[in-house]
PDB file of N, CA, C and O in Angstrom, chain B, residues numbered from 101:
ATOM      1  N   MET B 101       0.801  -1.138   0.002  1.00  0.00           N
ATOM      2  CA  MET B 101       0.001  -0.083   0.061  1.00  0.00           C
ATOM      3  C   MET B 101       0.931   1.304  -0.004  1.00  0.00           C
ATOM      4  O   MET B 101       1.974   1.411   0.640  1.00  0.00           O
ATOM      5  N   LYS B 102       0.450   2.254  -0.794  1.00  0.00           N
ATOM      6  CA  LYS B 102       1.220   3.522  -0.776  1.00  0.00           C
ATOM      7  C   LYS B 102       0.739   4.347   0.263  1.00  0.00           C
ATOM      8  O   LYS B 102      -0.446   4.351   0.595  1.00  0.00           O
ATOM      9  N   THR B 103       1.694   5.114   0.841  1.00  0.00           N
ATOM     10  CA  THR B 103       1.268   6.164   1.878  1.00  0.00           C
ATOM     11  C   THR B 103       2.087   7.429   1.687  1.00  0.00           C
ATOM     12  O   THR B 103       3.266   7.429   1.334  1.00  0.00           O
ATOM     13  N   ALA B 104       1.358   8.508   1.950  1.00  0.00           N
ATOM     14  CA  ALA B 104       2.059   9.890   1.921  1.00  0.00           C
ATOM     15  C   ALA B 104       2.103  10.399   3.385  1.00  0.00           C
ATOM     16  O   ALA B 104       1.158  10.183   4.144  1.00  0.00           O
ATOM     17  N   VAL B 105       3.193  11.066   3.767  1.00  0.00           N
ATOM     18  CA  VAL B 105       3.372  11.657   5.061  1.00  0.00           C
ATOM     19  C   VAL B 105       3.792  13.043   4.905  1.00  0.00           C
ATOM     20  O   VAL B 105       4.693  13.326   4.116  1.00  0.00           O
ATOM     21  N   GLU B 106       3.170  13.968   5.640  1.00  0.00           N
ATOM     22  CA  GLU B 106       3.653  15.303   5.760  1.00  0.00           C
ATOM     23  C   GLU B 106       4.304  15.448   7.113  1.00  0.00           C
ATOM     24  O   GLU B 106       3.684  15.129   8.127  1.00  0.00           O
ATOM     25  N   ILE B 107       5.537  15.921   7.162  1.00  0.00           N
ATOM     26  CA  ILE B 107       6.322  15.870   8.296  1.00  0.00           C
ATOM     27  C   ILE B 107       6.782  17.322   8.553  1.00  0.00           C
ATOM     28  O   ILE B 107       7.266  17.994   7.642  1.00  0.00           O
ATOM     29  N   SER B 108       6.621  17.804   9.831  1.00  0.00           N
ATOM     30  CA  SER B 108       7.207  19.081  10.261  1.00  0.00           C
ATOM     31  C   SER B 108       8.077  18.701  11.472  1.00  0.00           C
ATOM     32  O   SER B 108       7.652  17.982  12.376  1.00  0.00           O
ATOM     33  N   LEU B 109       9.310  19.218  11.444  1.00  0.00           N
ATOM     34  CA  LEU B 109      10.232  18.982  12.513  1.00  0.00           C
ATOM     35  C   LEU B 109      10.519  20.267  13.199  1.00  0.00           C
ATOM     36  O   LEU B 109      10.859  21.257  12.551  1.00  0.00           O
ATOM     37  N   TYR B 110      10.382  20.284  14.597  1.00  0.00           N
ATOM     38  CA  TYR B 110      10.675  21.450  15.325  1.00  0.00           C
ATOM     39  C   TYR B 110      11.787  21.104  16.347  1.00  0.00           C
ATOM     40  O   TYR B 110      11.492  20.673  17.462  1.00  0.00           O
ATOM     41  N   PRO B 111      13.018  21.288  15.969  1.00  0.00           N
ATOM     42  CA  PRO B 111      14.145  20.949  16.859  1.00  0.00           C
ATOM     43  C   PRO B 111      14.066  22.037  18.013  1.00  0.00           C
ATOM     44  O   PRO B 111      13.771  23.211  17.791  1.00  0.00           O
ATOM     45  N   LEU B 112      14.341  21.558  19.185  1.00  0.00           N
ATOM     46  CA  LEU B 112      14.413  22.493  20.388  1.00  0.00           C
ATOM     47  C   LEU B 112      15.840  22.965  20.599  1.00  0.00           C
ATOM     48  O   LEU B 112      16.356  22.877  21.713  1.00  0.00           O
ATOM     49  N   GLN B 113      16.518  23.484  19.514  1.00  0.00           N
ATOM     50  CA  GLN B 113      17.817  23.979  19.578  1.00  0.00           C
ATOM     51  C   GLN B 113      17.850  25.288  18.673  1.00  0.00           C
ATOM     52  O   GLN B 113      17.006  25.527  17.810  1.00  0.00           O
ATOM     53  N   ASP B 114      18.908  26.083  18.974  1.00  0.00           N
ATOM     54  CA  ASP B 114      19.073  27.400  18.332  1.00  0.00           C
ATOM     55  C   ASP B 114      19.330  27.112  16.776  1.00  0.00           C
ATOM     56  O   ASP B 114      18.776  27.797  15.916  1.00  0.00           O
ATOM     57  N   ASN B 115      20.162  26.107  16.476  1.00  0.00           N
ATOM     58  CA  ASN B 115      20.589  25.850  15.042  1.00  0.00           C
ATOM     59  C   ASN B 115      19.499  24.969  14.291  1.00  0.00           C
ATOM     60  O   ASN B 115      19.815  24.028  13.562  1.00  0.00           O
ATOM     61  N   TYR B 116      18.261  25.336  14.521  1.00  0.00           N
ATOM     62  CA  TYR B 116      17.223  24.325  14.023  1.00  0.00           C
ATOM     63  C   TYR B 116      17.272  24.236  12.589  1.00  0.00           C
ATOM     64  O   TYR B 116      16.936  23.156  12.103  1.00  0.00           O
ATOM     65  N   ILE B 117      17.638  25.196  11.789  1.00  0.00           N
ATOM     66  CA  ILE B 117      17.620  25.022  10.278  1.00  0.00           C
ATOM     67  C   ILE B 117      18.562  24.008   9.912  1.00  0.00           C
ATOM     68  O   ILE B 117      18.258  23.162   9.070  1.00  0.00           O
ATOM     69  N   ASP B 118      19.728  24.023  10.497  1.00  0.00           N
ATOM     70  CA  ASP B 118      20.769  22.959  10.163  1.00  0.00           C
ATOM     71  C   ASP B 118      20.234  21.558  10.489  1.00  0.00           C
ATOM     72  O   ASP B 118      20.457  20.592   9.759  1.00  0.00           O
ATOM     73  N   ILE B 119      19.522  21.494  11.611  1.00  0.00           N
ATOM     74  CA  ILE B 119      19.036  20.165  11.992  1.00  0.00           C
ATOM     75  C   ILE B 119      17.912  19.651  10.958  1.00  0.00           C
ATOM     76  O   ILE B 119      17.870  18.483  10.571  1.00  0.00           O
ATOM     77  N   ILE B 120      17.056  20.596  10.577  1.00  0.00           N
ATOM     78  CA  ILE B 120      16.024  20.205   9.656  1.00  0.00           C
ATOM     79  C   ILE B 120      16.653  19.837   8.317  1.00  0.00           C
ATOM     80  O   ILE B 120      16.248  18.827   7.742  1.00  0.00           O
ATOM     81  N   LYS B 121      17.599  20.574   7.791  1.00  0.00           N
ATOM     82  CA  LYS B 121      18.307  20.245   6.656  1.00  0.00           C
ATOM     83  C   LYS B 121      19.074  18.862   6.748  1.00  0.00           C
ATOM     84  O   LYS B 121      19.144  18.128   5.763  1.00  0.00           O
ATOM     85  N   TRP B 122      19.592  18.564   7.850  1.00  0.00           N
ATOM     86  CA  TRP B 122      20.235  17.231   8.122  1.00  0.00           C
ATOM     87  C   TRP B 122      19.101  16.187   7.996  1.00  0.00           C
ATOM     88  O   TRP B 122      19.314  15.197   7.297  1.00  0.00           O
ATOM     89  N   PHE B 123      17.986  16.326   8.583  1.00  0.00           N
ATOM     90  CA  PHE B 123      16.984  15.325   8.504  1.00  0.00           C
ATOM     91  C   PHE B 123      16.512  15.119   7.052  1.00  0.00           C
ATOM     92  O   PHE B 123      16.366  13.987   6.589  1.00  0.00           O
ATOM     93  N   ILE B 124      16.289  16.176   6.385  1.00  0.00           N
ATOM     94  CA  ILE B 124      15.786  16.139   4.941  1.00  0.00           C
ATOM     95  C   ILE B 124      16.964  15.364   4.167  1.00  0.00           C
ATOM     96  O   ILE B 124      16.665  14.530   3.312  1.00  0.00           O
ATOM     97  N   GLY B 125      18.133  15.610   4.436  1.00  0.00           N
ATOM     98  CA  GLY B 125      19.251  15.019   3.690  1.00  0.00           C
ATOM     99  C   GLY B 125      19.193  13.407   4.039  1.00  0.00           C
ATOM    100  O   GLY B 125      19.420  12.556   3.178  1.00  0.00           O
ATOM    101  N   ARG B 126      18.888  13.116   5.294  1.00  0.00           N
ATOM    102  CA  ARG B 126      18.827  11.703   5.612  1.00  0.00           C
ATOM    103  C   ARG B 126      17.622  10.979   4.789  1.00  0.00           C
ATOM    104  O   ARG B 126      17.733   9.832   4.356  1.00  0.00           O
ATOM    105  N   LEU B 127      16.546  11.720   4.636  1.00  0.00           N
ATOM    106  CA  LEU B 127      15.352  11.160   3.842  1.00  0.00           C
ATOM    107  C   LEU B 127      15.775  10.961   2.393  1.00  0.00           C
ATOM    108  O   LEU B 127      15.340  10.006   1.750  1.00  0.00           O
ATOM    109  N   ASP B 128      16.646  11.878   1.853  1.00  0.00           N
ATOM    110  CA  ASP B 128      17.110  11.836   0.529  1.00  0.00           C
ATOM    111  C   ASP B 128      17.954  10.597   0.230  1.00  0.00           C
ATOM    112  O   ASP B 128      18.122  10.206  -0.925  1.00  0.00           O
ATOM    113  N   ALA B 129      18.479   9.994   1.292  1.00  0.00           N
ATOM    114  CA  ALA B 129      19.309   8.796   1.008  1.00  0.00           C
ATOM    115  C   ALA B 129      18.500   7.555   0.726  1.00  0.00           C
ATOM    116  O   ALA B 129      19.085   6.491   0.525  1.00  0.00           O
ATOM    117  N   TYR B 130      17.241   7.632   0.701  1.00  0.00           N
ATOM    118  CA  TYR B 130      16.312   6.600   0.396  1.00  0.00           C
ATOM    119  C   TYR B 130      15.764   6.738  -0.964  1.00  0.00           C
ATOM    120  O   TYR B 130      14.850   7.549  -1.116  1.00  0.00           O
ATOM    121  N   PRO B 131      16.209   6.031  -2.020  1.00  0.00           N
ATOM    122  CA  PRO B 131      15.665   6.209  -3.332  1.00  0.00           C
ATOM    123  C   PRO B 131      14.249   5.742  -3.538  1.00  0.00           C
ATOM    124  O   PRO B 131      13.614   6.060  -4.544  1.00  0.00           O
ATOM    125  N   GLU B 132      13.793   5.036  -2.646  1.00  0.00           N
ATOM    126  CA  GLU B 132      12.379   4.491  -2.759  1.00  0.00           C
ATOM    127  C   GLU B 132      11.328   5.520  -2.322  1.00  0.00           C
ATOM    128  O   GLU B 132      10.125   5.333  -2.501  1.00  0.00           O
ATOM    129  N   LEU B 133      11.816   6.572  -1.763  1.00  0.00           N
ATOM    130  CA  LEU B 133      10.879   7.769  -1.343  1.00  0.00           C
ATOM    131  C   LEU B 133      10.825   8.801  -2.368  1.00  0.00           C
ATOM    132  O   LEU B 133      11.810   9.126  -3.030  1.00  0.00           O
ATOM    133  N   GLU B 134       9.586   9.350  -2.503  1.00  0.00           N
ATOM    134  CA  GLU B 134       9.384  10.553  -3.316  1.00  0.00           C
ATOM    135  C   GLU B 134       9.357  11.673  -2.246  1.00  0.00           C
ATOM    136  O   GLU B 134       8.659  11.502  -1.247  1.00  0.00           O
ATOM    137  N   ARG B 135      10.081  12.814  -2.398  1.00  0.00           N
ATOM    138  CA  ARG B 135      10.125  13.895  -1.516  1.00  0.00           C
ATOM    139  C   ARG B 135       9.859  15.189  -2.133  1.00  0.00           C
ATOM    140  O   ARG B 135      10.358  15.460  -3.226  1.00  0.00           O
ATOM    141  N   LYS B 136       9.032  16.087  -1.445  1.00  0.00           N
ATOM    142  CA  LYS B 136       8.864  17.476  -1.750  1.00  0.00           C
ATOM    143  C   LYS B 136       9.003  18.191  -0.417  1.00  0.00           C
ATOM    144  O   LYS B 136       8.597  17.688   0.631  1.00  0.00           O
ATOM    145  N   THR B 137       9.606  19.414  -0.492  1.00  0.00           N
ATOM    146  CA  THR B 137       9.775  20.207   0.648  1.00  0.00           C
ATOM    147  C   THR B 137       9.299  21.592   0.411  1.00  0.00           C
ATOM    148  O   THR B 137       9.575  22.099  -0.676  1.00  0.00           O
ATOM    149  N   ASN B 138       8.658  22.234   1.237  1.00  0.00           N
ATOM    150  CA  ASN B 138       8.376  23.661   1.118  1.00  0.00           C
ATOM    151  C   ASN B 138       8.746  24.331   2.504  1.00  0.00           C
ATOM    152  O   ASN B 138       9.364  23.723   3.378  1.00  0.00           O
ATOM    153  N   GLY B 139       8.336  25.569   2.618  1.00  0.00           N
ATOM    154  CA  GLY B 139       8.817  26.391   3.805  1.00  0.00           C
ATOM    155  C   GLY B 139       8.136  25.949   5.059  1.00  0.00           C
ATOM    156  O   GLY B 139       8.481  26.409   6.147  1.00  0.00           O
ATOM    157  N   MET B 140       7.181  25.071   4.936  1.00  0.00           N
ATOM    158  CA  MET B 140       6.470  24.676   6.266  1.00  0.00           C
ATOM    159  C   MET B 140       6.634  23.188   6.626  1.00  0.00           C
ATOM    160  O   MET B 140       6.622  22.845   7.808  1.00  0.00           O
ATOM    161  N   SER B 141       6.785  22.313   5.643  1.00  0.00           N
ATOM    162  CA  SER B 141       6.937  20.957   5.867  1.00  0.00           C
ATOM    163  C   SER B 141       7.614  20.173   4.764  1.00  0.00           C
ATOM    164  O   SER B 141       7.944  20.725   3.715  1.00  0.00           O
ATOM    165  N   THR B 142       7.821  18.895   4.994  1.00  0.00           N
ATOM    166  CA  THR B 142       8.257  18.025   3.981  1.00  0.00           C
ATOM    167  C   THR B 142       7.319  16.857   3.723  1.00  0.00           C
ATOM    168  O   THR B 142       6.809  16.268   4.676  1.00  0.00           O
ATOM    169  N   GLN B 143       7.092  16.528   2.557  1.00  0.00           N
ATOM    170  CA  GLN B 143       6.172  15.452   2.254  1.00  0.00           C
ATOM    171  C   GLN B 143       6.964  14.339   1.589  1.00  0.00           C
ATOM    172  O   GLN B 143       7.793  14.572   0.709  1.00  0.00           O
ATOM    173  N   ILE B 144       6.684  13.131   2.033  1.00  0.00           N
ATOM    174  CA  ILE B 144       7.225  11.920   1.497  1.00  0.00           C
ATOM    175  C   ILE B 144       6.168  11.032   1.061  1.00  0.00           C
ATOM    176  O   ILE B 144       5.023  11.117   1.505  1.00  0.00           O
ATOM    177  N   GLN B 145       6.567  10.097   0.115  1.00  0.00           N
ATOM    178  CA  GLN B 145       5.534   9.181  -0.330  1.00  0.00           C
ATOM    179  C   GLN B 145       6.275   7.980  -0.779  1.00  0.00           C
ATOM    180  O   GLN B 145       7.371   8.061  -1.333  1.00  0.00           O
ATOM    181  N   GLY B 146       5.618   6.778  -0.514  1.00  0.00           N
ATOM    182  CA  GLY B 146       6.196   5.529  -0.956  1.00  0.00           C
ATOM    183  C   GLY B 146       5.424   4.267  -0.318  1.00  0.00           C
ATOM    184  O   GLY B 146       4.314   4.451   0.181  1.00  0.00           O
ATOM    185  N   ASP B 147       5.947   3.119  -0.330  1.00  0.00           N
ATOM    186  CA  ASP B 147       5.432   2.005   0.277  1.00  0.00           C
ATOM    187  C   ASP B 147       5.299   2.232   1.758  1.00  0.00           C
ATOM    188  O   ASP B 147       6.229   2.712   2.406  1.00  0.00           O
ATOM    189  N   HIS B 148       4.117   1.882   2.314  1.00  0.00           N
ATOM    190  CA  HIS B 148       3.662   2.089   3.683  1.00  0.00           C
ATOM    191  C   HIS B 148       4.778   1.519   4.632  1.00  0.00           C
ATOM    192  O   HIS B 148       5.408   2.242   5.404  1.00  0.00           O
ATOM    193  N   ASN B 149       4.967   0.183   4.514  1.00  0.00           N
ATOM    194  CA  ASN B 149       5.942  -0.472   5.306  1.00  0.00           C
ATOM    195  C   ASN B 149       7.306   0.216   5.371  1.00  0.00           C
ATOM    196  O   ASN B 149       7.890   0.451   6.429  1.00  0.00           O
ATOM    197  N   ALA B 150       7.780   0.529   4.112  1.00  0.00           N
ATOM    198  CA  ALA B 150       9.023   1.092   4.052  1.00  0.00           C
ATOM    199  C   ALA B 150       9.135   2.487   4.685  1.00  0.00           C
ATOM    200  O   ALA B 150      10.128   2.774   5.355  1.00  0.00           O
ATOM    201  N   ILE B 151       8.132   3.357   4.484  1.00  0.00           N
ATOM    202  CA  ILE B 151       7.994   4.693   5.101  1.00  0.00           C
ATOM    203  C   ILE B 151       7.986   4.477   6.696  1.00  0.00           C
ATOM    204  O   ILE B 151       8.741   5.147   7.401  1.00  0.00           O
ATOM    205  N   MET B 152       7.163   3.579   7.210  1.00  0.00           N
ATOM    206  CA  MET B 152       7.234   3.384   8.653  1.00  0.00           C
ATOM    207  C   MET B 152       8.527   3.009   9.214  1.00  0.00           C
ATOM    208  O   MET B 152       8.902   3.522  10.268  1.00  0.00           O
ATOM    209  N   THR B 153       9.227   2.163   8.598  1.00  0.00           N
ATOM    210  CA  THR B 153      10.606   1.751   8.998  1.00  0.00           C
ATOM    211  C   THR B 153      11.525   2.946   8.953  1.00  0.00           C
ATOM    212  O   THR B 153      12.184   3.283   9.936  1.00  0.00           O
ATOM    213  N   ILE B 154      11.561   3.590   7.785  1.00  0.00           N
ATOM    214  CA  ILE B 154      12.446   4.660   7.611  1.00  0.00           C
ATOM    215  C   ILE B 154      12.218   5.761   8.606  1.00  0.00           C
ATOM    216  O   ILE B 154      13.199   6.260   9.159  1.00  0.00           O
ATOM    217  N   LEU B 155      10.891   6.219   8.904  1.00  0.00           N
ATOM    218  CA  LEU B 155      10.605   7.205   9.870  1.00  0.00           C
ATOM    219  C   LEU B 155      11.113   6.763  11.245  1.00  0.00           C
ATOM    220  O   LEU B 155      11.739   7.531  11.977  1.00  0.00           O
ATOM    221  N   SER B 156      10.843   5.593  11.546  1.00  0.00           N
ATOM    222  CA  SER B 156      11.256   5.129  12.900  1.00  0.00           C
ATOM    223  C   SER B 156      12.681   5.144  13.062  1.00  0.00           C
ATOM    224  O   SER B 156      13.152   5.529  14.132  1.00  0.00           O
ATOM    225  N   ASP B 157      13.452   4.752  12.081  1.00  0.00           N
ATOM    226  CA  ASP B 157      14.923   4.829  12.189  1.00  0.00           C
ATOM    227  C   ASP B 157      15.452   6.263  12.219  1.00  0.00           C
ATOM    228  O   ASP B 157      16.281   6.604  13.064  1.00  0.00           O
ATOM    229  N   GLU B 158      14.967   7.113  11.284  1.00  0.00           N
ATOM    230  CA  GLU B 158      15.570   8.350  11.111  1.00  0.00           C
ATOM    231  C   GLU B 158      15.076   9.315  12.260  1.00  0.00           C
ATOM    232  O   GLU B 158      15.768  10.278  12.592  1.00  0.00           O
ATOM    233  N   MET B 159      13.935   9.052  12.822  1.00  0.00           N
ATOM    234  CA  MET B 159      13.535   9.925  13.953  1.00  0.00           C
ATOM    235  C   MET B 159      14.347   9.511  15.192  1.00  0.00           C
ATOM    236  O   MET B 159      14.686  10.364  16.012  1.00  0.00           O
ATOM    237  N   ALA B 160      14.660   8.226  15.337  1.00  0.00           N
ATOM    238  CA  ALA B 160      15.534   7.814  16.476  1.00  0.00           C
ATOM    239  C   ALA B 160      17.005   8.325  16.284  1.00  0.00           C
ATOM    240  O   ALA B 160      17.710   8.639  17.243  1.00  0.00           O
ATOM    241  N   ASN B 161      17.421   8.387  14.972  1.00  0.00           N
ATOM    242  CA  ASN B 161      18.666   8.957  14.712  1.00  0.00           C
ATOM    243  C   ASN B 161      18.881  10.523  15.059  1.00  0.00           C
ATOM    244  O   ASN B 161      19.880  11.046  15.553  1.00  0.00           O
ATOM    245  N   ALA B 162      17.703  11.106  14.676  1.00  0.00           N
ATOM    246  CA  ALA B 162      17.642  12.550  14.994  1.00  0.00           C
ATOM    247  C   ALA B 162      17.682  12.831  16.543  1.00  0.00           C
ATOM    248  O   ALA B 162      18.387  13.713  17.032  1.00  0.00           O
ATOM    249  N   TYR B 163      16.877  12.016  17.255  1.00  0.00           N
ATOM    250  CA  TYR B 163      16.953  12.239  18.745  1.00  0.00           C
ATOM    251  C   TYR B 163      18.250  11.896  19.384  1.00  0.00           C
ATOM    252  O   TYR B 163      18.669  12.533  20.350  1.00  0.00           O
ATOM    253  N   GLN B 164      18.950  10.805  18.808  1.00  0.00           N
ATOM    254  CA  GLN B 164      20.155  10.487  19.333  1.00  0.00           C
ATOM    255  C   GLN B 164      21.353  11.481  18.978  1.00  0.00           C
ATOM    256  O   GLN B 164      22.324  11.611  19.723  1.00  0.00           O
ATOM    257  N   LYS B 165      21.208  12.133  17.840  1.00  0.00           N
ATOM    258  CA  LYS B 165      22.277  13.096  17.387  1.00  0.00           C
ATOM    259  C   LYS B 165      21.947  14.497  17.998  1.00  0.00           C
ATOM    260  O   LYS B 165      22.873  15.190  18.420  1.00  0.00           O
ATOM    261  N   TRP B 166      20.715  14.911  18.055  1.00  0.00           N
ATOM    262  CA  TRP B 166      20.440  16.221  18.276  1.00  0.00           C
ATOM    263  C   TRP B 166      19.602  16.511  19.548  1.00  0.00           C
ATOM    264  O   TRP B 166      19.347  17.673  19.863  1.00  0.00           O
ATOM    265  N   GLY B 167      19.169  15.442  20.287  1.00  0.00           N
ATOM    266  CA  GLY B 167      18.416  15.582  21.487  1.00  0.00           C
ATOM    267  C   GLY B 167      17.029  15.805  21.219  1.00  0.00           C
ATOM    268  O   GLY B 167      16.501  15.276  20.241  1.00  0.00           O
ATOM    269  N   ARG B 168      16.322  16.625  22.090  1.00  0.00           N
ATOM    270  CA  ARG B 168      14.860  16.783  22.010  1.00  0.00           C
ATOM    271  C   ARG B 168      14.492  17.671  20.799  1.00  0.00           C
ATOM    272  O   ARG B 168      15.125  18.664  20.440  1.00  0.00           O
ATOM    273  N   GLY B 169      13.367  17.167  20.215  1.00  0.00           N
ATOM    274  CA  GLY B 169      12.690  17.917  19.140  1.00  0.00           C
ATOM    275  C   GLY B 169      11.210  17.361  19.015  1.00  0.00           C
ATOM    276  O   GLY B 169      10.813  16.363  19.616  1.00  0.00           O
ATOM    277  N   VAL B 170      10.510  18.070  18.230  1.00  0.00           N
ATOM    278  CA  VAL B 170       9.056  17.691  18.002  1.00  0.00           C
ATOM    279  C   VAL B 170       8.859  17.352  16.601  1.00  0.00           C
ATOM    280  O   VAL B 170       9.163  18.192  15.754  1.00  0.00           O
ATOM    281  N   PHE B 171       8.353  16.146  16.230  1.00  0.00           N
ATOM    282  CA  PHE B 171       7.973  15.797  14.981  1.00  0.00           C
ATOM    283  C   PHE B 171       6.437  15.863  14.897  1.00  0.00           C
ATOM    284  O   PHE B 171       5.798  15.355  15.819  1.00  0.00           O
ATOM    285  N   VAL B 172       5.810  16.428  13.904  1.00  0.00           N
ATOM    286  CA  VAL B 172       4.439  16.514  13.715  1.00  0.00           C
ATOM    287  C   VAL B 172       4.207  15.765  12.321  1.00  0.00           C
ATOM    288  O   VAL B 172       4.772  16.192  11.314  1.00  0.00           O
ATOM    289  N   CYS B 173       3.472  14.780  12.274  1.00  0.00           N
ATOM    290  CA  CYS B 173       3.235  14.014  10.979  1.00  0.00           C
ATOM    291  C   CYS B 173       1.767  13.767  10.677  1.00  0.00           C
ATOM    292  O   CYS B 173       0.964  13.507  11.573  1.00  0.00           O
ATOM    293  N   LYS B 174       1.445  13.852   9.432  1.00  0.00           N
ATOM    294  CA  LYS B 174       0.131  13.558   8.956  1.00  0.00           C
ATOM    295  C   LYS B 174       0.278  12.334   7.896  1.00  0.00           C
ATOM    296  O   LYS B 174       1.039  12.402   6.931  1.00  0.00           O
ATOM    297  N   PHE B 175      -0.453  11.323   8.155  1.00  0.00           N
ATOM    298  CA  PHE B 175      -0.380  10.173   7.286  1.00  0.00           C
ATOM    299  C   PHE B 175      -1.591   9.992   6.410  1.00  0.00           C
ATOM    300  O   PHE B 175      -2.723   9.980   6.894  1.00  0.00           O
ATOM    301  N   ILE B 176      -1.359   9.852   5.123  1.00  0.00           N
ATOM    302  CA  ILE B 176      -2.508   9.644   4.141  1.00  0.00           C
ATOM    303  C   ILE B 176      -2.316   8.363   3.443  1.00  0.00           C
ATOM    304  O   ILE B 176      -1.391   8.203   2.647  1.00  0.00           O
ATOM    305  N   PRO B 177      -3.270   7.348   3.758  1.00  0.00           N
ATOM    306  CA  PRO B 177      -3.135   6.123   3.067  1.00  0.00           C
ATOM    307  C   PRO B 177      -3.528   6.431   1.591  1.00  0.00           C
ATOM    308  O   PRO B 177      -4.318   7.327   1.297  1.00  0.00           O
ATOM    309  N   GLY B 178      -2.921   5.626   0.691  1.00  0.00           N
ATOM    310  CA  GLY B 178      -3.168   5.715  -0.649  1.00  0.00           C
ATOM    311  C   GLY B 178      -2.285   6.635  -1.437  1.00  0.00           C
ATOM    312  O   GLY B 178      -2.229   6.575  -2.665  1.00  0.00           O
ATOM    313  N   GLY B 179      -1.588   7.498  -0.710  1.00  0.00           N
ATOM    314  CA  GLY B 179      -0.748   8.578  -1.418  1.00  0.00           C
ATOM    315  C   GLY B 179      -1.609   9.783  -1.953  1.00  0.00           C
ATOM    316  O   GLY B 179      -2.839   9.789  -1.899  1.00  0.00           O
ATOM    317  N   VAL B 180      -0.918  10.704  -2.426  1.00  0.00           N
ATOM    318  CA  VAL B 180      -1.412  11.944  -2.982  1.00  0.00           C
ATOM    319  C   VAL B 180      -0.454  12.389  -4.116  1.00  0.00           C
ATOM    320  O   VAL B 180       0.648  11.855  -4.241  1.00  0.00           O
ATOM    321  N   ASN B 181      -0.863  13.325  -4.902  1.00  0.00           N
ATOM    322  CA  ASN B 181      -0.119  13.971  -5.877  1.00  0.00           C
ATOM    323  C   ASN B 181       0.741  15.105  -5.232  1.00  0.00           C
ATOM    324  O   ASN B 181       0.210  16.181  -4.954  1.00  0.00           O
ATOM    325  N   LEU B 182       1.980  14.887  -5.007  1.00  0.00           N
ATOM    326  CA  LEU B 182       2.872  15.813  -4.203  1.00  0.00           C
ATOM    327  C   LEU B 182       3.078  17.073  -4.996  1.00  0.00           C
ATOM    328  O   LEU B 182       3.446  18.122  -4.469  1.00  0.00           O
ATOM    329  N   ASP B 183       2.814  16.931  -6.360  1.00  0.00           N
ATOM    330  CA  ASP B 183       3.011  18.257  -7.163  1.00  0.00           C
ATOM    331  C   ASP B 183       1.842  19.088  -7.248  1.00  0.00           C
ATOM    332  O   ASP B 183       1.887  20.141  -7.884  1.00  0.00           O
ATOM    333  N   HIS B 184       0.767  18.693  -6.644  1.00  0.00           N
ATOM    334  CA  HIS B 184      -0.533  19.380  -6.726  1.00  0.00           C
ATOM    335  C   HIS B 184      -0.307  20.763  -5.932  1.00  0.00           C
ATOM    336  O   HIS B 184       0.325  20.801  -4.876  1.00  0.00           O
ATOM    337  N   SER B 185      -0.858  21.845  -6.513  1.00  0.00           N
ATOM    338  CA  SER B 185      -0.896  23.091  -5.870  1.00  0.00           C
ATOM    339  C   SER B 185      -2.187  23.826  -6.375  1.00  0.00           C
ATOM    340  O   SER B 185      -2.738  23.511  -7.430  1.00  0.00           O
ATOM    341  N   GLU B 186      -2.606  24.768  -5.599  1.00  0.00           N
ATOM    342  CA  GLU B 186      -3.855  25.457  -5.893  1.00  0.00           C
ATOM    343  C   GLU B 186      -3.803  26.820  -5.448  1.00  0.00           C
ATOM    344  O   GLU B 186      -4.772  27.561  -5.612  1.00  0.00           O
TER     345      GLU B 186
END
């Protein structure tokens, strides 16, 4: 099953932009993900099980490397057109 996820990361550190860029770079290491980013969030899309494993691993990596932070995620089963704008 395909799933889309909208992710917002709020690092609890002063260098938050560097941390957000680091996390997006980590997601880019997975060729099975489709990714789009805008000024408010990052959207990824792919196989549901792969996405859940990737997010679990990379969120844990972020906490281990950077400490506390907040992830806000919206999950959309079936996926969406990430290029859609209105």
